[in-house]
N, C-alpha and C positions, 0 to 999 in steps of 0.2 A: 578191655572187656573180655577178650578171650582168655587172658591171663587170670582174671578173677574167676571165671567159670572153671578153669582148670584147677585153680587153688581150692575152690569150694568142692569140686568133685573129689580131689585128692583128700581133703579133710573128711568128707563123708566116708570114703573107702577106708581111710585109716581108722576111723572110729569103729566101723563095722568089723574090720579085721581084728582090732584090739579087743572088742567086746567078745567076739566069738572065741578068740584064743584064750582069754581069761576064763570064760565059762566052761570051755571044754577041758581046760587044765584042771579045774576043780570039780569036774563032773556035774556041773549045773547047766541045764538047758533052760529051765523055767525062769531062772534068775537073769536071763540076758536082757530082757526089757527093762527091768528095774536098774540093772547095772548101767545100761546104756543111758538111761535117764539121768543117773547121778553123774556119769562121766560128761554128759553134755552140759550139765550145770557148771561143772568145773571149767570145761573148755570155753564156755560162753563168757567167762570172766576175763579171758585174754583180750588185749586191746585190738579192736577192729573186727573181732570175730562176729559180733552181733550184726554189724553192718553187712558183712559178707553173707551171713545167713539170711538176713532180711532181703538182700538183693536177689539171692537164689530163690527165696520163697515167692517174691513178686514175679520173677520170671516164670516160675512154674505155674502160678495162679493165672497169669495172662495166657500162657499156653493152653491151660485147661479150659479157660473161657472161650478161646478161639475155636477149640474143638467142639464146644457146645453149640456155638452160633458164630460162624466166621463173619457174618455181616454186622451183627450187633456189637461185637467186641473187637473193633478194629484198633490198630495201633497207628501212631503218627503224631505229628505236632498238635498240641492242644490249642484250640481257638475259642476265645470267650464268646458265648452266645448271649446276645442282647435282647431286651424287650424290643419288639418291632417299633419303628418310629411311628407308624400309623397302625392302629388296631386292625387286625384281619377281619374280613367280612364274615357275616353269618354263614354264607355259602361255603367259603373256604374252610372255616372251622368245622362245619358239619361234615364236609368231605374228609377232613383229617380224622374226625371222630370215627367215621365209618371205616377208614383204612386201618386205624389202630385196633378197632374192635375185631376186625377180621383175623388178626394174628393171635388173638387171645383164645385160650381154651374155654369152651362153653362149660361152666361148672354144672349145668343142668343136663348134661348128656349121660351122666352116670359113670364117667370115666375118670373122675377125680375123687380122691379119698381124704381130702383135708381142706381146711381153710374156709370153705363156704358152706353154711348150714341152712340156707334159705331154700324154700321151694320155688319152683319156676312161676313167674308172673307173665302170662301170655301177652300182656299189654306191652311188655318190654322185650319181646322176641327179637326185634331188630331196631336199629336206630330209627328207621323210617316210622315204625309204629309208635315209638316213644315221641318222635317229633310231632306226631299228630295230637298228642295229649296236651301239648302246651298251647297257651293262648299267645300267639305271636303278634307283635304290633303290626298294624296295617302298613305303616311307613316309618322310616328312620329319618324323616326330613327335619325333625326338630330334636332338641336336646333331650326332652323327656322320653320320647319314643325310642331314641337311640340308646338311652340308658336301660330302658325296658328290654330292648333287644339283647343287650349285653348280659343283663341279668338272666334272661331266658337261656342264653348259651351256656352260662355257668351252671345253671340248674340241669341242663341237658347232660353235660359232662359228669356232674355229680351223680345223677341217676344212672347213667350208663355204667358207672363203676362202683355203685353204691354198695354192692355185696362182695366185691373183690377185696382180697387181703394182701397187703404189700409185705407181710412178714417174710415170705420167701421171694427174693427178687427174681428168681428164675421161673416161677410159676406163671406170673402175669407180666410178661415183658413190657407191655405198654406202660404199666405203672412205674416200672423202673426207669423207663425212658422219660416219662412225665416228670418224675422226681429229679433226675439228673439235670434235665433241661431247665426246670424251675429254679433249682439251686444256681445253675450257671447264669441265668438271667438276673437273679437277685444279686449275685456276686458282681456282675458287670455294672449294675445300677449303683453299687456301692464302691465302684472303682477298683474291684478286684480283677485279677487276670485269669487266664485259662487254666492255671494250676489250682484255683480255688475249688474246694469240694464242700459238701455239707449234707444236710438232712432236712426233710420236711417233717415238722413235728406237729403236735396237736394244739400248740399255742405258745405264747411267750414264756409261760412258766416252764413248760417242758424244755424249751430251748435253753433257758438259763440253768435249769437242772443239769442238762447235758454239758453245758460249758464247765460248770463246777466239777462234775464227775470227770470230765476229760482232763482238766488241769490237775486234779488230785492224782489221778492215775499216772499222768505224765511225770509228776513230781516223784511218785513212788518208784517209777522206773529209772529216772535220771538222777534223782537226788534222794537215795534211800536213807540218808542220815536225817532227813526232815521227818520227825515223828509227829509233830503237831502243826500241820499246814495252816497257813493264814492267807487271807485275801484282803487286800486294802480296797476300800470303796467309799465314796462319799455317803453322807448321811441320807441323801435323797434317793439312793438306788432302790429299785423295786424290792418289796418284801420277799419276792420269789428267791432272791439271793439268800435271805435268812432261812427260807424253807430248804433250799439246797444245802446250806451249811449244816442244818439240823439232820437232814437225811444222810449226808456223806461225811459227817464228822470233820468238818472244816470250820475254822474260826473266821468270822467276818470282823475286820477292824474298821470301824466307821470313822470317817474324817468329818470334822465339823465344818460349818459354813461361815463365811464372812457375813457382816451385817447386811451386805447387799445381796445375800443369798447365793453368791458364787462359792465354789469350793476353796477352802483355805489350803493353798498348795504348800505352804510351809509345814503345816500339820500333816499333809499328805506324805511328804518326804520323810518326816519323823516316824510315821506309822510303819514304814518298811523295816522289816527285821530279817535275820537269816532264815526265818521260817516262812517268809512270804513266797508264795508260788504264783500269784497272779495279781495284776492291777486292773481295776474296773473303772469304767466311766460310762455315762449315759448320754444319748443323743436322740431325743431329749429326755431329761428326767421328767417324770409324771407330775411331781408336786407343783412346779412353777413353770414348766415348759421351756427350760433353758438347756442349751448344749453345754455339757461340762467342758473344761479346758483340756480336751483330748490331746491336743498338740503338746501341751506341757507334760501330760501324763506319759505320752509316747517318748518324749525326750528323757524323762526320768527312767522309764523302762529300758531304754537303750543303754543308759549309763549303768544300770543295775543288772542288765542281762535278764530281764523279766518280760513275759508276754503280757499283752493287754487285750481284754475283751470289752467291746463296746456294745452296750445294750441299746439297740436302736429299734426295739420292738414297736414302739409307738411312732417313732420318727423316721424309720427306715424308708417307708413308702411316701414320705412327705418332704423331708429335707432336701433330697436330690433335686426335686422339681422346684422347690422354693428357691434354692440356690440358682437354678437356671433362670428363674424369673427376675433375678437381680437383687433379691433380698440378701442382707448380710448374714451369712451362715459360717461359723467357724469350721475349719477342716476337722472332720470327725471319722473318716472311713479308712479304707485300705491304702489311701495315699500316704498314710503315716506308717513308717517302717515297723514299728513295734506292735501295731494292731494285728493280732494273729487270728482273731475271730470276731464275728458280729452276729447279732440276732435281729430279725425284722419280721413283723407279723403281717402275713398276707390277709388275715381276716380283720385287720384294722384299716389303715388307709390304702392297703392293697385291694380293698373292696371284694375280697374273696369270701367263701363260705366259712362259717365257724366249724371247727377250729383248725386253723392252719397258720403255722409260723415256719420260718426257715432259720437254721443256724448255719453259718458259712465259716469255713476255716481257710486260712491262707494256703494250706497244703495238706495233702493226705497224711503226711508224717505226724501232723497234730491230730487230725480227725480219727486216726486209728485208735487213740486212747478212749474215744467215746464208745467204741463198739464192744459189746459184751459177747463173750464166747464161752461155751461149755462143751467140751468134746467127750465127756464120760457118761452122758445120759443114755440109758438103754434104748430110749426112743429115737436116737439118732443124733447126728452132729447138730448142735444148736448154737445159733448166733443171732444177735439182734442189734440193729444200728442205733436204737434209741430206747427210751423208757418203755414204750408200749410194746406188747407182744403183737396182738392183732393191730394192724395199721390200716384204718379205713381207706379204701381206694378212692372213694368219692371225693374226699378232701384233697387228695394229691392231684387227681385229674382236674378238678375244678380250679385248683390253684394255678395250674398251667394255663387253663383256658382263660382265666380272668386277665392274666398278664398279656396273653395274645390278643384278646379282643379289646382291651383298654389301649394298649400301645403307649409309647412315651407321650404322644400328643394328648391322649385322653387323660393321663395322670397329671400332666402339666396344666390342663384346663381345669381339672378339679382343684388342684392346688391354688391356682390363680383366684378362683371364685371363693374358696374357703378362707384364703388369706385376706381378701378384701372384707369378708364378713368379720373375721377375727379382729382386724384392725379397727373396723367400725365399732365393734363391741367394746374393745379396750378404751378407745377414745371416749365413748359414751360413759363408761364406768368412771373414768378419770374425771369427767365433768360433773359427777354427782358429789355434792358436798359430803365429806366424811368417808369416802371410799377411795381406794387407790389400787392399781395393779401391782402385783408383787414382782420385783426383779425386772429383767428385760427378756421376756419370752421371745423365742426365735421362730415359732411357727404357729400352729392353730390351737394350741392349748395354753391356758394361762390360769392364774389364780388372782383373787382380789381379797382385800381385807379392809378393816375399818380403822381409821385414825381417831374416831370419836368414841369415848367410853360409853356414851349413851346409845351407841349404835352397835348392838351385838350381832355379829354376822350369822350366828346359828339361829337366833330369833328371826333374822331376816330370811334365812333359808326356809324356816318353818312357814313363815307368812307367804313366801313365794309359792310354796307347795299348795297352799289353799287356792292359788290362782292358776294351778295346773303345771307349774314348772318344777322339774326335778333337778336339784342342784347337789353336786357331790360335796360333802363336808370333809374337811381336813382338820388337823389338830387345832389350827388357829385361823384358817382361811377357807374360802369357798373356791371350788375348782370348776372350770368350764372347758370342755373339749368341743370345738366346733366340728360338727359332723356333716356329712354330705346331705343330710336331710334339712339342714339349716338354710335359711334364705335371709336376705337383707330385711324382708318384711317381718320375719319371725324375730330377728335381732332387734328391730325397732320396738316390737311389742314387748320383748323382754326388758329393754331399757326403760320403757314407759312404766311397766309394772314395778320394776326395781326401784325407780325413783319414788313412786308412791309408797312402796313398802318401807323405804327408809324413813319417810315422814311418820308413818304409823308406829314403827319400832321406837323411834326417838320419843314419841309422845306417850308410850306405854312401857315403862321399864319392867313391868311384871312379865312381859313376854320372854324375857331372858331366862326365866326359871321354869318354863313350860316345855313340854314335848322334847324333841331331840336337843333343843338348846340347853335344857336342864341337864341332860345326860352328858353332853360334850363339855358343859361348864364344870360338872362334877369331875370328869376325867382329867380336866386340865389342872385341877388343884390337888389331885391325889399324888403324893410324892413317890409312893411305892408302885411302880408300874407292873409288878408281879400280880397285884390285886386286879389291875385293869385286864391283864392277860387272862386271869381266871374268870373274870366277868365275861370276856369275849367267848371263851370256851363254853361256859355255861349257856350263854346266849345262843350259840349255834347248836349246842346239844338240845336245847329246848325247841328251837325253831324247827328242827328236823325230826322231832319226836312224833 
């Protein structure tokens, strides 16, 4: 270590001396900076130099942070922080809220000149005053009142930091701490270790955007010969990957499915080219609720020297508990060596406030490519960890709070109840003549389709809407996500109405040409999907006019 530091110091002194000597010899003082910049570009091409420079920079940054706040930026072995086994009590969390608010600068004192643009609300002068505004449950003796209490806690944390901005991590230290701890708890849940790092984002789409941006920039740095980067992903990956590809000029190579709706791994291997920078898998994918063969993808990635991102936005806060309950869940997380990053949404089965997601990287050496920095702005040194500039503090604080108040036991109990409902619904659908559940769903989301030509699923969805049910339509199937609001009673009501609707649709073929059934039927037969794309754009253009 001492030898490295001495070498880095010698390198720095040598560069400075050389630049000064050259500039003085030709009578140029103003050219020193530009010459130094060009010289550094040359030197950085030498083997090992970038590693040494990076090591020195990290050392200097850590020293700088310790000068700013010795207590907050301690060094030492990293230990993974876990979601507590049992959710913390309302009293403990409110005490923690008060403690963290005390270290924050009050933006309404007139001593801060950026980040917060709201006027003071006297009702929220203190945590105590805000506490009195909420209608707290009289007792937490039953499940309903316990959930109400947890919801109230999450709202308290959201309101307490509603106007704070996490753009600058040094202005509101509690937000930085909330974010770091939230990422650590999510990483632990996904079997990551203490070296995992990440970011709280505004939702799953931003998490996926950040993943693609990260691996694109990583490829630019490590493999500059790749001019047209590609990402290999199953056909069922979330459209946010396509959005990211469009934004960041990356090509998504889609892998087709087998007849049983699993990923065709033979085609997956064939899709990899010298331009491939990332392999993608989902756990679970949204369309059919199945975990992709992440273990096989990881093995391929190890053989090819490629990283894997697992999109677990919808499954990240459900699959770990489903697995603990004894259900069969394929390995999908950081237990697999090639999985370098994962995304999981706090605002889905994490039961947090909209919108909040987490993207976790196996190490800081990967996460650094996510960060945007611009040092030449006259307004000051600018850097941002994610897409957003302003980063709402309420979402970050409430994400931390929901993990603390739910606890592993709370999440496991939710998973147990919802899995029972999902299983009951799937069995009920399978028992209806003409309907079947698609594939082999691994958790609380599934799709179903029709094996009877007289039973159009889109007409079925339209008819179910007249009975008050809102069912998501896919290209050829209907989708169901079992939510915390669902009960066995509502599931039984759904199955009863669905069975009756099937009989009605079979008896009246004209229903297949009305309403959304007609639109989806039309889309299905149009061979040129560019026309469908134009239709969707015009639709949204008109809806928001």
